[in-house]
C-alpha positions as CSV (number, residue, x, y, z in Angstrom):
1,M,64.6,59.1,-8.7
2,Q,65.8,55.8,-7.2
3,Q,62.8,55.8,-4.8
4,T,60.4,56.4,-7.7
5,A,61.9,53.5,-9.6
6,Y,61.7,51.3,-6.5
7,L,58.1,52.2,-6.0
8,R,57.3,51.4,-9.6
9,R,59.0,48.0,-9.2
10,L,57.1,47.4,-6.0
11,R,53.8,48.3,-7.7
12,R,54.6,45.9,-10.6
13,R,55.5,43.1,-8.1
14,L,52.4,43.6,-6.1
15,T,50.3,43.5,-9.3
16,L,52.1,40.4,-10.5
17,Y,51.7,38.5,-7.2
18,S,48.0,39.5,-6.9
19,T,47.4,38.5,-10.5
20,L,49.2,35.2,-10.1
21,L,47.2,34.4,-7.0
22,A,43.8,35.5,-8.1
23,G,44.5,34.5,-11.7
24,T,45.3,30.9,-10.6
25,V,42.0,30.8,-8.7
26,M,40.2,32.1,-11.7
27,A,41.9,29.6,-14.1
28,V,41.1,26.7,-11.7
29,V,37.5,27.8,-11.4
30,C,37.1,28.2,-15.2
31,A,38.8,24.8,-15.8
32,A,36.4,23.2,-13.3
33,A,33.4,24.9,-14.8
34,F,34.5,23.8,-18.3
35,C,35.0,20.2,-17.2
36,I,31.5,20.2,-15.6
37,A,30.0,21.7,-18.7
38,C,31.7,19.1,-20.9
39,R,30.5,16.3,-18.7
40,Q,26.9,17.6,-18.8
41,Y,27.1,18.0,-22.5
42,R,28.4,14.5,-23.1
43,D,25.8,13.1,-20.7
44,G,23.1,14.9,-22.5
45,K,24.3,13.6,-25.9
46,Q,24.6,10.1,-24.4
47,A,21.0,10.3,-23.2
48,E,19.9,11.5,-26.6
49,M,21.7,8.5,-28.2
50,Y,19.9,6.1,-25.9
51,Q,16.6,7.8,-26.6
52,V,17.1,7.5,-30.4
53,M,18.3,3.9,-29.9
54,Q,15.2,3.0,-28.0
55,Q,13.0,4.6,-30.7
56,A,14.8,2.6,-33.5
57,W,14.8,-0.6,-31.4
58,A,11.0,-0.3,-31.0
59,E,10.6,0.0,-34.8
60,L,12.9,-3.0,-35.3
61,N,10.9,-5.2,-33.0
62,Q,7.7,-4.6,-35.0
63,E,6.3,-7.6,-37.0
64,I,6.8,-5.5,-40.1
65,V,9.9,-3.3,-40.0
66,S,9.2,0.2,-41.3
67,H,12.2,1.2,-43.4
68,P,10.9,4.7,-44.1
69,Q,10.5,5.2,-40.3
70,L,14.1,4.2,-39.7
71,R,15.3,6.4,-42.4
72,R,13.3,9.3,-41.0
73,I,15.0,8.7,-37.6
74,E,18.4,8.7,-39.4
75,Q,17.8,12.0,-41.2
76,Q,16.2,13.7,-38.2
77,E,18.8,12.7,-35.7
78,Q,21.7,12.7,-38.2
79,V,22.9,9.2,-37.3
80,Y,23.5,5.9,-39.1
81,L,21.3,2.9,-38.3
82,F,22.2,-0.7,-39.3
83,C,20.0,-3.7,-38.7
84,W,20.6,-7.5,-38.4
85,V,17.8,-10.0,-38.5
86,N,18.7,-13.6,-37.5
87,G,22.3,-12.8,-38.1
88,N,21.8,-11.3,-41.6
89,A,22.5,-7.7,-42.3
90,I,19.6,-5.9,-44.0
91,R,19.7,-2.8,-46.1
92,M,17.0,-0.3,-45.8
93,M,15.0,-0.1,-49.0
94,D,15.1,3.6,-49.4
95,A,18.6,4.2,-48.1
96,A,20.7,6.6,-50.2
97,D,23.2,5.3,-52.6
98,D,26.2,5.9,-50.3
99,S,26.5,2.1,-50.2
100,S,30.3,2.1,-50.0
101,R,30.5,4.3,-46.9
102,R,27.5,2.7,-45.3
103,S,28.9,-0.8,-45.9
104,Q,32.3,0.3,-44.4
105,L,30.5,1.7,-41.3
106,Q,28.3,-1.4,-41.0
107,Q,31.4,-3.6,-41.1
108,L,33.2,-1.5,-38.5
109,A,30.2,-1.5,-36.2
110,Q,30.0,-5.3,-36.5
111,E,33.7,-5.7,-35.8
112,G,33.5,-3.4,-32.9
113,A,30.6,-5.3,-31.4
114,E,32.4,-8.6,-31.9
115,K,35.4,-7.2,-29.9
116,N,33.0,-6.6,-27.0
117,G,31.4,-10.1,-27.3
118,I,28.3,-9.4,-29.4
119,E,28.1,-11.5,-32.5
120,L,25.7,-9.6,-34.8
121,G,26.3,-12.0,-37.6
122,Q,25.3,-15.1,-35.6
123,N,21.7,-16.2,-35.0
124,V,22.3,-17.3,-31.4
125,Q,19.8,-16.3,-28.8
126,F,20.9,-14.7,-25.6
127,S,19.3,-12.3,-23.3
128,Q,19.4,-8.7,-24.6
129,Q,23.0,-7.5,-25.0
130,Q,24.3,-3.9,-25.2
131,T,27.7,-2.4,-25.8
132,Q,29.2,0.9,-26.8
133,T,32.4,1.5,-28.7
134,T,34.2,4.0,-31.0
135,V,35.0,3.4,-34.6
136,R,37.0,5.6,-37.1
137,L,36.6,6.0,-40.8
138,D,38.8,8.3,-42.7
139,S,39.1,11.4,-40.5
140,C,35.8,10.9,-38.7
141,T,35.2,9.3,-35.4
142,Y,31.9,7.7,-34.6
143,E,30.3,6.8,-31.3
144,C,28.8,3.3,-31.9
145,L,25.9,1.9,-29.8
146,V,25.0,-1.8,-30.4
147,W,22.0,-3.7,-29.1
148,K,21.1,-7.4,-29.8
149,G,18.2,-9.4,-28.4
150,P,15.9,-12.3,-29.1
151,L,12.7,-11.9,-31.1
152,G,10.5,-15.0,-31.5
153,D,12.7,-17.8,-32.7
154,G,15.4,-15.5,-34.0
155,T,17.4,-12.5,-33.1
156,R,17.5,-8.9,-34.0
157,G,20.5,-6.6,-33.8
158,L,20.8,-2.8,-34.1
159,A,23.8,-0.5,-34.4
160,L,23.6,3.3,-34.1
161,L,26.6,5.4,-35.2
162,S,26.8,9.1,-34.4
163,D,29.5,11.4,-35.9
164,K,31.5,13.0,-33.0
165,T,32.8,15.8,-35.2
166,P,30.0,18.3,-34.3
167,Q,30.5,17.4,-30.6
168,T,34.2,18.0,-30.9
169,I,33.7,21.3,-32.6
170,Y,31.2,22.4,-30.0
171,L,33.5,21.4,-27.1
172,W,36.4,23.3,-28.8
173,K,34.2,26.4,-29.1
174,L,33.1,26.0,-25.5
175,G,36.7,25.6,-24.4
176,A,37.6,28.8,-26.3
177,C,34.8,30.7,-24.6
178,F,35.9,29.6,-21.1
179,A,39.6,30.4,-22.1
180,A,38.5,33.8,-23.2
181,L,36.5,34.3,-20.0
182,A,39.5,33.2,-17.9
183,A,41.8,35.6,-19.9
184,A,39.4,38.5,-19.6
185,G,39.0,37.7,-15.9
186,I,42.8,37.6,-15.4
187,A,43.2,40.8,-17.4
188,A,40.5,42.5,-15.2
189,I,42.3,41.1,-12.1
190,A,45.6,42.5,-13.3
191,A,44.0,45.9,-14.0
192,A,42.3,46.0,-10.6
193,G,45.6,44.8,-9.0
194,W,47.4,47.6,-10.7
195,L,45.0,50.2,-9.4
196,V,44.8,48.7,-5.9
197,A,48.6,48.4,-5.8
198,G,48.9,52.1,-6.9
199,H,46.4,53.1,-4.2
200,S,48.3,51.0,-1.6
201,I,51.7,52.5,-2.3
202,K,50.4,56.0,-2.6
203,P,51.1,56.8,1.0
204,A,54.6,55.4,0.6
205,A,55.1,57.4,-2.6
206,Q,53.9,60.6,-0.8
207,A,56.2,59.8,2.1
208,A,59.1,59.3,-0.3
209,K,58.3,62.6,-2.0
210,R,58.1,64.4,1.3
211,Q,61.4,62.8,2.4
212,A,63.1,63.8,-0.9
213,E,61.8,67.4,-0.5
214,F,62.7,67.4,3.2
215,V,66.3,66.3,2.5
216,A,66.7,68.8,-0.4
217,A,65.3,71.7,1.7
218,A,67.4,70.7,4.7
219,G,70.6,70.6,2.6
220,H,69.7,74.0,1.2
221,E,69.2,75.5,4.6
222,L,72.4,73.9,6.0
223,R,74.5,75.6,3.3
224,T,74.1,79.1,4.7
225,P,75.3,78.6,8.3
226,L,78.1,76.3,7.0
227,A,79.2,79.0,4.6
228,V,79.2,81.5,7.4
229,L,81.2,79.1,9.6
230,R,83.8,78.5,6.9
231,A,84.1,82.2,6.2
232,S,84.4,83.1,9.9
233,T,87.1,80.4,10.5
234,S,89.1,81.7,7.5
235,A,88.8,85.3,8.7
236,L,89.8,84.2,12.2
237,V,93.0,82.8,10.9
238,S,93.8,85.9,8.7
239,R,92.6,88.5,11.2
240,P,93.6,87.4,14.7
241,D,92.9,90.9,16.0
242,K,89.2,90.3,15.4
243,A,89.1,86.9,16.9
244,A,86.4,87.8,19.5
245,H,84.1,89.1,16.7
246,Y,84.5,86.0,14.5
247,A,84.3,83.6,17.5
248,A,80.9,85.2,18.4
249,A,79.8,84.7,14.8
250,I,80.9,81.1,14.9
251,D,79.1,80.5,18.2
252,A,75.9,82.1,16.8
253,Q,76.0,79.9,13.7
254,C,76.6,76.8,15.9
255,V,73.5,77.7,17.9
256,R,71.5,78.1,14.6
257,L,72.8,74.7,13.4
258,A,71.9,73.1,16.7
259,E,68.3,74.5,16.5
260,L,68.1,73.3,12.9
261,V,69.3,69.8,13.7
262,N,66.9,69.5,16.7
263,D,64.0,70.6,14.5
264,L,65.0,68.2,11.7
265,L,65.3,65.3,14.2
266,L,61.9,66.1,15.6
267,L,60.3,66.2,12.2
268,A,62.1,63.0,11.1
269,G,61.0,61.2,14.2
270,S,57.4,62.3,13.6
271,D,57.6,61.0,10.0
272,A,58.9,57.7,11.2
273,A,56.2,57.5,14.0
274,R,59.0,57.3,16.6
275,L,58.2,60.5,18.3
276,T,56.2,59.9,21.5
277,L,54.8,62.2,24.2
278,Q,54.9,61.9,28.0
279,L,51.3,62.6,28.7
280,R,50.6,63.8,32.3
281,P,47.9,66.0,33.9
282,T,49.1,69.5,32.9
283,E,47.8,72.9,33.9
284,P,47.7,75.0,30.6
285,D,47.6,78.4,32.4
286,L,50.8,77.6,34.2
287,V,52.5,76.5,31.0
288,L,51.4,79.7,29.3
289,L,52.7,81.9,32.2
290,D,56.0,80.0,32.1
291,T,56.3,80.6,28.4
292,M,55.6,84.3,28.8
293,E,58.3,84.5,31.5
294,Q,60.8,82.7,29.4
295,M,60.2,84.9,26.3
296,E,60.2,88.2,28.2
297,P,63.9,89.0,27.6
298,L,63.5,88.3,23.9
299,A,60.5,90.5,23.8
300,Q,62.3,93.4,25.5
301,R,65.1,93.2,23.0
302,A,62.5,93.4,20.2
303,G,60.8,96.3,21.8
304,V,57.5,94.4,22.1
305,A,55.4,94.0,25.1
306,L,53.9,90.7,26.2
307,S,50.5,90.5,27.8
308,C,48.4,87.6,29.1
309,D,44.7,87.0,28.7
310,L,43.5,84.3,31.1
311,P,40.0,83.7,32.6
312,P,39.7,84.4,36.4
313,D,39.0,80.8,37.1
314,S,41.5,78.0,36.7
315,L,41.5,76.2,33.4
316,G,41.9,72.9,35.1
317,S,44.2,70.2,33.8
318,I,44.5,68.4,30.5
319,P,46.5,65.3,29.4
320,A,49.6,66.8,27.7
321,D,53.4,66.8,27.6
322,A,54.2,70.0,29.3
323,A,57.6,70.4,27.7
324,R,56.3,69.9,24.2
325,L,53.3,72.1,24.9
326,Q,55.6,74.9,26.0
327,Q,57.7,74.3,22.9
328,V,54.7,74.9,20.7
329,L,53.9,78.2,22.6
330,T,57.5,79.3,22.4
331,I,57.5,78.8,18.7
332,L,54.4,80.8,18.3
333,V,55.6,83.6,20.5
334,D,59.0,83.7,18.7
335,N,57.2,83.8,15.4
336,A,55.0,86.7,16.6
337,L,58.0,88.7,18.0
338,R,59.8,88.3,14.7
339,Y,57.1,90.1,12.8
340,A,55.5,92.4,15.4
341,P,56.6,96.0,15.0
342,P,58.4,97.7,17.9
343,G,56.0,99.2,20.4
344,S,53.2,96.8,19.7
345,T,51.9,94.0,22.0
346,V,51.9,90.3,21.6
347,T,49.1,88.6,23.6
348,L,49.1,85.1,25.0
349,G,45.6,83.8,25.9
350,A,43.7,80.6,26.8
351,S,40.1,79.6,27.3
352,R,38.1,76.5,27.8
353,Q,34.9,75.6,26.0
354,G,33.3,72.2,26.8
355,Q,35.8,69.5,26.1
356,W,38.2,71.7,24.2
357,L,41.0,74.0,25.4
358,T,41.9,76.9,23.2
359,M,45.3,78.7,23.4
360,W,46.3,81.5,21.2
361,V,49.2,84.0,20.4
362,Q,48.1,87.3,18.9
363,D,50.3,89.9,17.2
364,H,49.7,93.1,15.3
365,G,52.3,92.6,12.6
366,P,51.8,92.5,8.8
367,G,49.6,89.5,9.0
368,I,49.4,86.6,6.6
369,P,47.6,86.7,3.2
370,D,44.6,84.3,2.9
371,E,46.3,82.4,0.1
372,E,49.3,81.6,2.4
373,K,47.5,80.7,5.6
374,E,47.8,77.0,4.9
375,A,51.3,77.2,3.4
376,V,52.9,78.7,6.5
377,F,52.6,75.3,8.2
378,R,54.7,73.6,5.6
379,R,58.3,72.9,6.2
380,F,60.9,75.5,5.2
381,Y,58.2,77.9,4.2
382,R,58.5,81.6,5.1
383,V,56.0,84.4,4.3
384,D,58.6,87.1,4.1
385,R,62.1,85.7,3.4
386,T,63.7,89.1,3.7
387,R,62.6,89.4,7.3
388,G,63.0,85.7,8.2
389,G,66.6,85.2,7.2
390,Q,67.7,84.1,10.7
391,H,65.1,81.3,10.7
392,F,64.7,78.1,8.7
393,G,60.9,78.0,8.3
394,L,60.6,74.9,10.4
395,G,59.1,76.4,13.6
396,L,55.4,76.3,12.6
397,A,55.9,72.8,11.0
398,V,57.3,71.5,14.3
399,A,54.4,73.2,16.2
400,T,51.9,71.5,13.8
401,E,53.5,68.1,14.4
402,L,53.4,68.5,18.2
403,A,49.8,69.7,18.1
404,G,48.9,66.7,16.0
405,L,50.6,64.4,18.5
406,H,48.3,65.9,21.2
407,S,45.3,65.1,19.0
408,G,44.9,68.9,18.6
409,E,45.1,71.3,15.7
410,L,46.9,74.5,14.9
411,S,45.4,77.2,12.7
412,V,45.9,80.9,12.0
413,R,43.4,83.7,11.5
414,D,43.5,87.5,11.1
415,T,43.8,89.7,14.1
416,P,41.2,92.5,14.2
417,G,43.0,95.7,13.2
418,G,45.8,93.8,11.5
419,G,48.2,91.0,12.4
420,A,48.0,87.2,12.8
421,T,46.5,85.1,15.6
422,F,47.7,81.5,15.9
423,V,45.2,79.2,17.6
424,L,46.0,75.9,19.3
425,R,43.0,73.7,20.1
426,L,43.5,70.7,22.4
427,P,41.1,68.0,23.7
428,V,40.5,68.1,27.5
429,R,39.6,64.4,27.8
430,S,42.2,61.7,27.9
431,I,43.9,61.1,24.5
């Protein structure tokens, strides 16, 4: 439970860190793009203002000023135009009767121009002058562009005022779009980070689950021999006359515990990637014969014969850890003797095909159902628990781990006529 909570916290942290990092980049990119878009928009509006100003200035410099044309420019471009001729402000003949607001805006434009050194109300000739300023009236802000220049013996002045409210609204909407885009991007990054983090910690979660199952199963298996040890020691104290019997039982349980601890240490070392092999050129036929010789006394006690099936020619050598390879074969033979009926034969064999060496242990016992052929290689799994009470279900799991360390594979198939055949395939080339 604690490991699960830790993995959840780890996943959240990984998601948070990835979202912060990538989200910061996303926010910076969106902010930069927004600034560029705003600059381009303002530059475009500025260019439009200058274009309108040039059009109105051209009309103002005609011998006869066309007031309708200037009003058309005002209405079409949604701006205010104010004219000065020889220092005198003129009112367009067909201007609407918003004289109060127009007068205020004209006065503000003239005052703004004067602050920048352009005297629109003075008939003083200079070379053409230009300035740009901002004026406010009520709650509105206007961009004000002012030109003044000589015309004949007098002067002409022109002020163009453009309401910035539509621009401000547009920029706010544009900013909202970029903010929504950044938020959506960050949300997508967070979702992707959550999925990637989950995928990244999946092996750790699986390892934690296997570890929890491993510890639980190991604790369960340890209880039986410990209970026997405790019962035997109690009986040893109360029945001194049977001390030899109980001492033998205690010794047998100590052997079982030692085997269990060794298997657990091997599997734990494999899980932690600490288990290594001493690979040397090894002759598999000799390893097989040594295993057969070692297991012969156990086979005799079980009433089972051991036979060997080897080709007439030598199998050569393979890169392997001889001790670990013999451990695999010992496990397979021990497993076969456990289930083989008395009077039957367990066969050990080997052959070489191309770059692969195949070794097998064949028995004629009850066999393994198809639906359990994969499960038998799991830790603490036993096909028939009533007949495997003296074993912990770790042997085949250990053999599988050792086969994998040799870059090989361990499998099981049915023996013709009944029984199980465990097959170990190992590469011949260097690992």
